[in-house]
N, C-alpha and C positions, 0 to 999 in steps of 0.2 A: 441482408445488411452488412456484412462483411466486405469490404472493398477496399483492400490494402493499396496504399500508393505507392508501397516501396517493397519490393519482394526479395531483397537480398539480404533479409535478416538470417543469420545462423543460427543454430540449435548448438549449445553444449552442455556438458556435464561438469557440474561441480563448480569452480570458480566464474563468479557473474561477469568479470570482464576478461574473457579470453583474448588473445591477439587476433583470433580470427573474427570475432565479433566487432573489435574495433576498427578493423580494416573494412567490415562490410557497412558500420556504421559511418565512417568516413567516404567511403564509395557513395552508400546512399545520400549524404549530404550534398556530395558533388555533383550527384544526377538530380536532386530536387532542386537544385542551383540553375539548372539547364532547361529541364523540363516541368511543366506545371503538374501538380498534382491532382488527384481525385480526391474529392470530399468523402470521408468515411461514412457520411450520413446519406448523401444523395448520390453521390457518383459524378457530380460535375466538377469542372475544374475549380480548384481552391487554390493556385497559386503554389507558394511554398508551406503553406499550413495544412493541418491533417482534414480540417474541419473548415467549410466556407462560411463567409460571414452572415450569409440567410440562415444557416443551420445552428450556429452557435447559441443561439437564444433556445434551440430544444435541449440543449443540455442543462438541466435543471441544477442550480447550484444550492450548496447548503444554506438554509436563513442566517442571518446576523445573529437571532435570539435563540442559542443553543446551551444546554447544561455543559458548564466547562468540564466536567467530568466525563461523560459519555459521549457529549456531542449531539444529544438530540434536541430537538426543536422545544422551548419553552417561551412562556409569556414575558417574562423578563429576563434580558440579558444578564448573564454572571451568577444567576441563582440556579443552585444544584436543582434536578429533578427531584420529585418524590421517591422513586425508583433508587437514585443513587444515595439519598437521604437515608432510607432504610436498610439498605445493604450497600456499602461503599464498595467501588470496586478497588483492586489493587493499583490501577493505574491511575494517575492523577490528571490527565486531562487528554481530550480527544480533538484532535485538528481533522476535517475532512474538507474536500473540495466539492465533490458532486453529492447528489441524491443517486441511490443505486436505482435507477429506473432507466427506461429506453431513452435515448440511443446509448447512455454510459454503460448500462448494463450489457450491452453487445460488443460496447469496445473492451471491457475487463474480460470478457469472454474470450474475445478474440486474441487478446493477451495471453490469457492461461493457455490457449491452444495453438501458440506460436503463430498465428496469422495476423497478431498487429504489433510486432515488433517496431514498426515505422512510429506508432504512436507514443513509443517510449520517452523520447527527448521531449515531445510537448507536454506529456504528462509530468515528466520529474520539472519542466520550468514552474508547473502550476503546484507541485509539492514544496520546491525550494523557497519559494517567497514565503512559506508558511512553517519555515524551521524555526523554533522558538531561539530568541538570543539566550547564549550562554549553554546552548546543547555541549555536551562532551562527546557523546560518542552515537552512532548511528547502528542500529541492528535490525537488518530485514527478519521478516518473520519466516523462521526456518520451515523446509520442507522434512518429512521422514525422508530417509534415503532410497524407500521402495519406491514413493511417490516421485522422487528428485530422477531415479534412475528410469522412469515410466516417461518423464515429460522431457526430462534432458536438460531441463534449466529452473530456475525459481526465479520468478517474475517479480516477486518482492526484492530480491537481490539483485535484479537487473535495475529496477527503479533506485534503489539505494545509493548504488554506485553512481548513478547520474546524478541524483541529489547531492551526495556528498561532492562531486566534482564542481557543482555550481557553486557551492557553500564554503567550502573550506578556504577560502581566500578572505571571506568576512567573518565566520564565527570559529573556524578551526576545528569541527569536530572530525572525529577518527572513525572511520567505517570498519567495524568489527562483524566479519563475514560469519565466522564460524564460532562465535562467542557462544552462543545457544544452540543446542541439539535438540532435535526433536526425537525422542526414543519410541514412541507409540504412534503407529499410523490408525488414526481414529477412523471411525465409520463417518460418513455423511450426516451431518448435526441438522440438516434440513429437515423439518417436519417435528423435531424433538421438541419438547416444554422446555423452558428455562433451566429448570432444576436438572431435567435429564440431560442437557448439553454440559452444565458444570460438572456433573459426576465423569460423563466421557472424556472429558480433557483433562482431569484430575490428576497431576504427575506426568503429563505428558513432556514436558521440557525440562532440561538441565543445563543451566548455567555453568561453563567451564572454568571463566575467571572470576576473582575479586572485582566487585565494583563499587567498592566503598565510596559513597559520596558522588557519586556519578550521576550527572543528569542525562538520562538516556532517552533517545527518540527512536522509537520503533515505528518501520515503515511496512506498510501492507497495502494491498490492493482494495480490498473491500471489508468492512466491518458490519457484521449482521447483528448477533444477539450481543457480542464482544466478550462470550464466554473464553473462547480460547485467547485473545490477546489480554484477557484478565487473567489467566493462568500462566502466559508468558510474564505479565507484569510480576506476577507473585515469585516467579523463579529468580529475577533479577532483583527483587526486593530482599528475597531470601539470601543473596550474595553480596547485600549492602548499598545497591542503588538507592541514591537518593530521592529520585523522583523518576518516573517514565510516563511519557507522552507518545500517545499513538498518533501517527500522522498516515491517513488512508487516502486513497483515489477517490472512493465511494463509500457512502453510508447508508445502509437500508433505513427506513422511516419505521417499519413494521416489526415488532418483537414478538417473541413466541410467549405464549402464556406462562405464568410462573409454575 
């Protein structure tokens, strides 16, 4: 499934936009303009795009009618789902581009495992048009230092840096790379019930700056149950954030039981 169309992406540790990554990105764009790319999904020529026109419909986009709080489908647009009414999350809104299913799932996994850097600009374009007006700052979902050392990069930070570059002229949000620290490296949450997930992520984040009155946009690749992003929003609200919106590439439609 993973058919990268540009193999020039650089891994790096720490900051998302290293000079080497910027050079690689520039070189990759130059080569893309000269040579046709391969579609990530089918492997056929896709011109300058990462996905060909024939495969684009296979990428399932989120429906219009979603709960404004958690981003899950509802029958009436703008109406909060029963789950959010019973237990309101700390974040105020969720915006997502795709449903987390094939082939979007494979794209996200390729990005996580450093095989999909060629997708970053395309995904950033999709995210940038969904940045809420009036956003004060962008914050990438942080990785624990151990996970960052193993992976060599934070894909959420890579996305956030590119989104910030696209919207800075129009809305002026500031990219805050290190404002939130992940102090605890939690085990895999897959397979846990919702209550177990909430307990596992309790207190894992620490906000290092005052966020008084700021409208924060948190950028991440995938949202599943929302437990981790809820805890991140809680840490931001504790430091005074006025609102926290999640902006994610993909959202899973299947939630764990309570």
